[in-house]
N, C-alpha and C positions, 0 to 999 in steps of 0.2 A: 258737639260743641265743647264738651268737657276736656277733650284732648287739646284744643286750642287754648282753653282757659288755663290748663296746667302749664303749657308752654309760656303763656303770658305771665303767669304767677312766678315761674322760675326766672324769667327774664327780669321782672320787677325786683325780685329778691337778689339779683346778681349771681344766680346760680347757673351752672352749665345746663343747657337744654340738651339732655341726652336720655337714652332709653331708661337707664337706672333711675334718674331723678324724676322723670315723668311717671314712671311706674309707682314710685314712692308717693308722689302727690296724688295720683289717682286712687291709690289704695287708701291713703289717709282720708280721702273724700268719700270712701265707700264704693268706689267704682272698680270693677274687675277690668283691668287693662287688657285690651286686645293688642297683642304684640304687633300684628300686621298694621293696625291703624297707627300705632305709635311710630313704627318704622316709616310708614307712608308720610306722616306729618313731618318727621325729622328730615326726610328726603326733600319734601316740599319747602322746608324752611332753610335748607342749605344755601348759603350765599345771600340770604335775605337779611337786610338791615331792619330789624324789628322797630327800632326807634323811628326810622324814616317811614315805615309802613304805617305806624300809629299816627304820625304827624299828618300823613296824607288823608287819613280818615278823620282826624280832628279838624282839619281845615274846613270841610263842608259844614260841620256842626257849628264851628265858630262863625262862619259866614251866615248861617241861618239865625244864630243868636243875635248877631249884629243887625240883621235885617228887621227884627221884631221891633226895636225902638223906633226905627225909621217909619215903619208902618203905623205905629201909634201916633207919630207926629204928623200924620196926614199924607204919607206917601201913597201913590196910586196902588190900588189893590191888584190890578192886572200885572204890574211889574213884580209884585211880591209873589203872585202865583207862578209866574214864569221862573223866578229864582228858585222857588220850592220844587218845581218840576225838574230843574237842572240838578238840584241837590239830591232829589230822590233817585234820579237816574244814576248819579255817581255812586250813591250808596248801594243801589241794586247791582251795579257792575262789580263793586268790591265784594258784596255778599255772594254773588255768583262765583267769583274767584275763590272765595273761602269754601263754598259748597263743593267745589270740584275736588277739594282735598279729601273729602270723605266718601266719594264715589256714590 
């Protein structure tokens, strides 16, 4: 996970996501960078719009947050459970995709 975090940190800071920068971030965090894992992540991120990927993850979270007040106002519990299951499935699919980056 620290490899993905380093890429996200670099992205947020507006820095280039490359081997040198990732190595610097990981070293600063006290992690001995595995060059093969860094290269694999860089290859997986090639052509990926990180902002769009983050938005697609944030959408299910926002939907779940919006559903909570409706449930408190008396919305049926069954509808809420259905929505939660859909959101959990989307999160599991995204997590599975990220997991494949690390073999």
